[in-house]
GUKOL-791495 format. One record per residue (C-alpha): z, x, y. Coordinates in steps of 0.5 Angstrom, whole numbers, padded with zeros to 4 digits, always signed. Layout:
residues N
ZXY/...
//
This chain:
residues 451
-0052-0045+0038/-0045-0045+0040/-0039-0044+0036/-0036-0051+0036/-0042-0054+0034/-0043-0049+0028/-0036-0050+0026/-0037-0058+0026/-0043-0057+0022/-0039-0053+0017/-0034-0059+0017/-0039-0063+0013/-0037-0058+0007/-0031-0062+0006/-0027-0055+0006/-0019-0056+0007/-0016-0054+0013/-0008-0054+0012/-0003-0052+0018/-0009-0050+0023/-0005-0050+0029/+0001-0046+0026/-0005-0041+0023/-0008-0040+0030/-0001-0038+0033/+0000-0033+0027/-0007-0030+0028/-0006-0029+0035/+0001-0026+0035/+0000-0022+0029/-0008-0020+0028/-0011-0021+0035/-0009-0017+0041/-0012-0018+0048/-0017-0013+0050/-0014-0009+0056/-0017-0010+0062/-0020-0017+0060/-0017-0024+0061/-0019-0027+0054/-0023-0022+0050/-0019-0020+0043/-0020-0015+0038/-0017-0015+0031/-0011-0011+0032/-0008-0011+0025/-0014-0010+0020/-0009-0011+0014/-0009-0018+0014/-0017-0018+0013/-0020-0018+0007/-0028-0020+0008/-0032-0020+0014/-0039-0022+0014/-0043-0021+0021/-0049-0025+0023/-0054-0025+0028/-0059-0029+0031/-0063-0028+0038/-0058-0023+0041/-0052-0028+0039/-0047-0025+0034/-0042-0029+0030/-0037-0026+0024/-0034-0030+0018/-0028-0027+0017/-0023-0028+0011/-0016-0026+0009/-0009-0028+0008/-0002-0028+0013/+0005-0030+0012/+0008-0036+0016/+0015-0035+0020/+0018-0040+0014/+0016-0035+0009/+0010-0039+0006/+0003-0036+0006/-0004-0038+0008/-0011-0036+0006/-0016-0037+0012/-0023-0036+0014/-0025-0036+0021/-0031-0036+0025/-0031-0031+0031/-0036-0031+0037/-0037-0024+0038/-0039-0019+0044/-0039-0012+0045/-0034-0009+0050/-0036-0003+0055/-0034+0002+0050/-0038-0001+0044/-0032-0004+0041/-0033-0011+0038/-0029-0016+0041/-0028-0024+0040/-0029-0029+0045/-0026-0035+0041/-0025-0037+0034/-0025-0043+0030/-0021-0044+0023/-0026-0047+0018/-0022-0046+0012/-0014-0045+0011/-0010-0047+0005/-0002-0046+0004/+0001-0043-0001/+0009-0042-0003/+0008-0035-0004/+0003-0029-0003/-0004-0031-0007/-0008-0027-0011/-0015-0025-0009/-0017-0032-0009/-0023-0034-0013/-0023-0041-0010/-0023-0037-0003/-0029-0033-0006/-0033-0039-0007/-0032-0042-0001/-0034-0036+0003/-0041-0036-0001/-0041-0044+0001/-0040-0042+0008/-0045-0037+0008/-0050-0041+0005/-0049-0046+0010/-0050-0041+0016/-0056-0038+0012/-0062-0041+0015/-0060-0040+0022/-0057-0033+0022/-0059-0027+0018/-0054-0023+0015/-0053-0017+0019/-0047-0013+0015/-0042-0014+0010/-0036-0011+0011/-0032-0013+0005/-0027-0010+0000/-0033-0009-0005/-0038-0007+0001/-0043-0012-0002/-0047-0018+0000/-0045-0024-0005/-0048-0024-0011/-0051-0031-0011/-0054-0031-0004/-0061-0032-0004/-0064-0024-0003/-0071-0027+0000/-0067-0029+0006/-0064-0022+0007/-0067-0018+0013/-0073-0013+0012/-0068-0008+0015/-0063-0009+0010/-0067-0009+0004/-0070-0003+0006/-0064+0000+0007/-0062-0001+0000/-0068+0001-0003/-0067+0008+0000/-0060+0008-0003/-0063+0006-0010/-0068+0011-0009/-0064+0017-0007/-0058+0016-0012/-0063+0016-0018/-0066+0023-0015/-0059+0025-0015/-0057+0022-0022/-0063+0026-0025/-0060+0032-0022/-0053+0031-0025/-0051+0025-0029/-0044+0025-0027/-0045+0025-0020/-0040+0019-0018/-0042+0018-0011/-0049+0017-0013/-0047+0012-0019/-0043+0009-0013/-0049+0008-0009/-0054+0006-0015/-0049+0000-0017/-0048-0003-0010/-0056-0003-0009/-0057-0006-0016/-0052-0011-0014/-0055-0013-0008/-0062-0014-0011/-0059-0018-0017/-0060-0013-0022/-0053-0016-0025/-0053-0013-0032/-0055-0006-0029/-0050-0006-0024/-0045-0008-0028/-0046-0002-0033/-0047+0003-0026/-0040+0000-0024/-0037+0002-0030/-0039+0009-0029/-0036+0009-0022/-0030+0007-0025/-0030+0012-0031/-0032+0018-0027/-0028+0018-0021/-0021+0016-0018/-0019+0009-0018/-0022+0005-0012/-0022-0002-0010/-0029-0004-0009/-0032-0003-0016/-0027-0007-0019/-0028-0013-0014/-0035-0012-0015/-0034-0013-0023/-0030-0019-0021/-0035-0022-0017/-0040-0021-0023/-0035-0024-0028/-0033-0030-0024/-0041-0031-0023/-0041-0031-0031/-0035-0036-0031/-0030-0031-0034/-0025-0033-0030/-0019-0029-0034/-0023-0023-0033/-0025-0024-0026/-0017-0025-0024/-0015-0018-0028/-0021-0014-0024/-0018-0017-0017/-0011-0015-0019/-0014-0008-0021/-0017-0008-0014/-0011-0009-0011/-0007-0004-0014/-0012+0001-0013/-0013-0001-0006/-0005+0000-0005/-0005+0007-0008/-0011+0010-0003/-0008+0015+0001/-0008+0015+0008/-0012+0021+0012/-0007+0024+0017/-0010+0029+0022/-0015+0034+0020/-0015+0039+0014/-0011+0045+0015/-0016+0051+0014/-0012+0058+0011/-0015+0064+0011/-0013+0068+0005/-0013+0076+0006/-0012+0080+0000/-0006+0084+0000/-0008+0091-0002/-0013+0092+0003/-0020+0095+0002/-0022+0096-0006/-0024+0103-0008/-0031+0104-0009/-0034+0105-0016/-0041+0107-0016/-0044+0106-0023/-0038+0104-0027/-0039+0101-0034/-0034+0096-0035/-0030+0093-0040/-0028+0085-0043/-0024+0081-0038/-0023+0073-0038/-0020+0072-0031/-0023+0071-0025/-0021+0077-0022/-0025+0084-0022/-0021+0089-0027/-0023+0095-0022/-0021+0092-0015/-0017+0086-0017/-0021+0082-0012/-0021+0074-0013/-0029+0075-0012/-0034+0076-0017/-0041+0074-0019/-0045+0072-0026/-0051+0075-0027/-0052+0069-0033/-0045+0067-0034/-0043+0072-0038/-0045+0079-0036/-0043+0080-0029/-0041+0085-0023/-0036+0085-0018/-0040+0085-0011/-0034+0089-0008/-0034+0095-0012/-0040+0094-0017/-0036+0094-0023/-0039+0091-0029/-0036+0087-0034/-0037+0082-0040/-0033+0076-0040/-0029+0074-0046/-0029+0067-0046/-0034+0063-0042/-0033+0056-0040/-0038+0051-0039/-0038+0044-0037/-0036+0039-0042/-0033+0032-0042/-0032+0026-0047/-0032+0019-0043/-0031+0012-0045/-0038+0008-0044/-0034+0003-0040/-0028+0003-0036/-0025-0002-0040/-0026-0006-0047/-0025-0013-0049/-0022-0014-0056/-0028-0015-0061/-0033-0010-0057/-0035-0004-0060/-0031+0002-0057/-0037+0007-0055/-0035+0014-0052/-0040+0019-0049/-0040+0026-0050/-0043+0031-0045/-0045+0038-0045/-0048+0042-0039/-0050+0049-0041/-0050+0052-0035/-0052+0059-0038/-0058+0063-0038/-0058+0063-0046/-0059+0058-0051/-0053+0056-0055/-0052+0055-0062/-0047+0049-0063/-0042+0050-0068/-0041+0045-0073/-0033+0046-0074/-0033+0048-0066/-0028+0043-0063/-0025+0036-0064/-0025+0030-0060/-0018+0027-0060/-0016+0020-0060/-0009+0017-0058/-0008+0010-0059/-0002+0006-0056/-0001-0001-0057/+0002-0006-0053/+0008-0007-0058/+0010+0001-0057/+0006+0003-0064/+0002+0009-0064/-0004+0012-0068/-0009+0018-0067/-0015+0020-0070/-0019+0027-0069/-0027+0028-0070/-0031+0034-0070/-0035+0035-0064/-0040+0039-0067/-0042+0033-0072/-0042+0028-0066/-0047+0032-0062/-0051+0033-0069/-0055+0038-0065/-0056+0045-0067/-0058+0048-0061/-0057+0047-0053/-0063+0051-0049/-0061+0055-0043/-0059+0051-0037/-0060+0044-0040/-0055+0038-0041/-0054+0034-0047/-0051+0027-0048/-0050+0023-0054/-0046+0017-0055/-0040+0016-0060/-0039+0009-0063/-0032+0009-0066/-0033+0003-0070/-0038+0007-0074/-0034+0014-0074/-0027+0011-0076/-0026+0007-0082/-0024+0000-0080/-0018+0000-0085/-0015+0006-0081/-0008+0005-0078/-0011+0007-0071/-0015+0000-0071/-0008-0003-0073/-0005-0001-0067/-0010-0003-0062/-0011-0010-0065/-0008-0014-0060/-0010-0009-0054/-0007-0003-0051/-0009+0004-0048/-0013+0009-0051/-0013+0017-0049/-0019+0021-0050/-0019+0029-0050/-0024+0033-0053/-0026+0041-0054/-0033+0044-0055/-0034+0051-0058/-0041+0055-0059/-0044+0061-0060/-0050+0065-0056/-0056+0063-0061/-0060+0070-0060/-0055+0075-0057/-0059+0080-0053/-0054+0086-0054/-0048+0087-0059/-0044+0086-0053/-0046+0079-0052/-0044+0077-0060/-0036+0078-0057/-0037+0072-0052/-0034+0066-0054/-0037+0059-0051/-0032+0054-0050/-0031+0047-0046/-0025+0043-0045/-0025+0036-0042/-0021+0036-0036/-0015+0032-0037/-0014+0026-0041/-0019+0020-0040/-0016+0014-0041/-0019+0007-0042/-0016+0000-0043/-0017-0005-0049/-0016-0012-0046/-0014-0018-0050/-0014-0023-0045/-0013-0029-0050/
//
């Protein structure tokens, strides 16, 4: 099948084609460049204009369906979808023989990440699906469109996602807060059409990790499919914001050797230590020491032995979702990771979960909840993790000023602290150790009013 025949078949879909000649000229001038040493083979020289690329292949022939938007010389913008006939260059680079515009729509100003264009992409891919198998989706979301039939996906692609799902679940079993594993699990669940599970995993990615674009985009596609267009638009906007803030990596990282200014430490054999709560050995001041059980330790440089006064363990209070809609239950997750080789006794009044509400109108309110009462657990055994959920509607009275602040949406800032004691101290020294946990920074979640 030739490129022009495929384009003619897609014309039967009745897609708009506005200012095609102007668009071709802009693409040739701004996006493509002719590969050096060839007469007509082109490559995408500026990928910033491109949003999505789907690669299709059959019988050795490869075609790309690529979309994006570009500005004309008169200030107007055009969304576009082009079909490209691809080949591989002498150095393995992807080169374009020719392209056809199969969709273009003109706007007076720069369009949002278009819901209409997303639907058109799916229509085009469905139109080509019987003749080609999807080889790769290189998109903002990195995801195969949600409403394409999965039984038509190549076995190799399906096995790839099965492997991702399996390995991610193993990683999450080891560490419930592994954001990379949740990200992989979300993409696999999305691929297999497990939409509700994928949605929950995508929220976990956004809550745990730094803001990146693809989880927002994937959630946007999910809610577009559900008919929640207002929420889909909000999520696509968040994706654009996250993408615009992503730092560019420039060159290799510099590695610096840290040399201790005091030279070699004094040797001290069999020295009994005292208490300290810094990350330095009190005898040789070296920034290196090792814990025997997280509490009692010895310096590997000079042999100095000590007990730590304050022992911090991983502790986090997280929203269950990256955002909540007005009327939805606001649920938090509390995670305690006992990394010590000792059982911990939970102190009922040990630590607080602080909640600061900021309304759209500038109002504010706050509440505090005792962490120990939330955990509802007497002992956390050695080297175990414990997680529980906290429904704020059950924990905070409905007539509290806190809810009045958030009745029209706003921001909720969350911070938590945790305190425990060693349940059965093996010696008198251990009784003096304080076990602490504090959520790193403040977690922030939006309460949305999209009406």
